N, C-alpha and C positions, 0 to 999 in steps of 0.2 A: 883123359884129355890133358895134355901138357900145355902150359902157357906161362908167360912171365907175370900175368895178372893173378893176384890172390883172389880167393873166393869173396873176401870182403870188398875188394875193389870192383869185382863183377857185380855184386849185389847192390852196390851204391848206384849203379846206372839203371836199375830196373824201373821201367815205367809200365810194363805189362807182364804179369805172371800167369803162365798157362799151366794147367794141370791135366794129366791123364786121369782116368777114373779108377778102373780095376787095378788094384795093387798099389795105388797111390792114395786116392780119396777113400778107398775101401781096402780091406785086407786081401783082395784078389779072389776071394771065394765067391762062387755063384750058388746061391741057395734057391731051390724051387719050392714053392708052396704046394699045398695039396691039389690045387687046380692048375698047376703048371706055371703059375706066375713067378717071375724072377724077384727075389728079395735081396736087397743090398743093405749093408749096415755102414753108416757113416759116423765119424767121430765128431762130437760137439766141439771139442777143443780145436780141431782142424777148422771147423766152420767159423768159429769166432776169430781165429787167426786170419782167415780170408777177409772177414769184415773189417778187422783192424788194418789190413793192407789197403782196402778200399777207402777207409776213412783217412788214410794218410796220402791218398791221391794216386795210388797204384791201381791200375785197371786189372781185372782178373778175367780169365777165360778157361773154358774146358774144351779140349779136343780129344774125342774118344772114338775108337773104331766100332764100339758096340752102341746100339741104339736102345734107349731105355726111358720109359716115362718116369721112372723113379729118379733118374739122373736129372731130367728136366725139372721135376719137382724140387729136388735139392738145389739146383742152380737158381730157381726162382726164389726159394727160401733164403738163399744167401745173397741175392741181388747180383748174380753173375749174368750179365746180359749177353756175353759172347759165348754161346753154347753151340758147338759143332759136334754132332753125333753121327754115327754110321760112316765115319771118315776112314777109308782105307789108305788114302794118300794124305798123310798128315803134313807132309812137306808143302804140298800145294795149298792146303787149307791155311797153314801158317803164313805162307808168303802172301796169300790173298788178304788175310786178316791184317798183317802189319802194313801192307800197302794201303788198305782202307783207313787205317789209323794213323798213317804217315809216321811210322816208327821204323827205326833201324833194327836189324837183328840183335845187335849188341845191347839194345835197350830192353830186351825181352829175356825172361827166364822160362824154362820148361822143366817140369818134374815128371819123369817117367820111370818105368820099371822093366820094360821089355824091348826087344829089338825093333818092334814096329815104331817105337818112339825115337829111334836113332836119327832118322832124317831131319827131325826138328832139333833134337838135342845137339847135333853137330853143327847147327847153324846159329843157335842163340848165344847170347853173351854169358848166360849163367845156366848151365845144365846141371840138373839135380837128379839124384836117384835115391832109392831106399836100400837098406842093407840086405833085404831079401830080393832085390831086383836081379835080373840076369847079369852074369859076370861081364858080358860085353858092354852092357849099359853102365854098370858101376865103373868100369875101367875108363869110360869116356866122360864121366861126370866131373864137374868142377867141385861138387860138394855131394857127399853121401850122408844122408840123415842118419842119426843114431836110432831113432824110433822107426818102427816098421810102418808100411802103408796101412792106413785105416786105424793106426794106433798112436797117432800124434805126430807123424812125420811131417805132415803139411804144416801144422802149427809150429813145429821146430823151425822150418824153413821161413815161414812168415815172420817169426820173431827174429831170426837171423837177418833178414832183409831190413826189418824195422831198425834193428841195432846198427847195421851197416850204414843206413841212411840218416842215422841220428834222430829217428822218430819214435823209438821205443818208449822213452819216458813220457812223451806227450800222448802216445797212444794209451798208456796206462793211467794217465792223470785223472780222467773222469771217474775211475774206479777207486782212486786213493784220496779223493777230496771229501 
């Protein structure tokens, strides 16, 4: 994506940060247990980054095409109240969500890794991908994380937003006193 706005300027405006799951909050691998149950691995650094965003007043959400009770559990653990799973039409889900929250697209960020994420990524003010995301997605992102999905990419982005909004030091202050 090309624009005259920098990634920092875009991150300053974020009021809602939305995440895809597979390939973003996880490494994209699907592991099946002995009884056929799906197992996903999440990164604790990513989770704490989400909590830091929330404490600084940024709402968080998940929009995922896949339906999983594991994702619902992770969202609950992290205090993510906007959880949209089994969503094939991410654009409609995004538009409905921001309408309900009375937000503008430019006040939203979305982090995705595959072409199914493009309908939202091309509408938000701050589109983010991971280095192992699909080339079409990376080429349209305003920011590509250095860390891979499920390996700290979400935390990197959360820290970036906190820095851009001038809230990073206050977010860390409780841990440094």
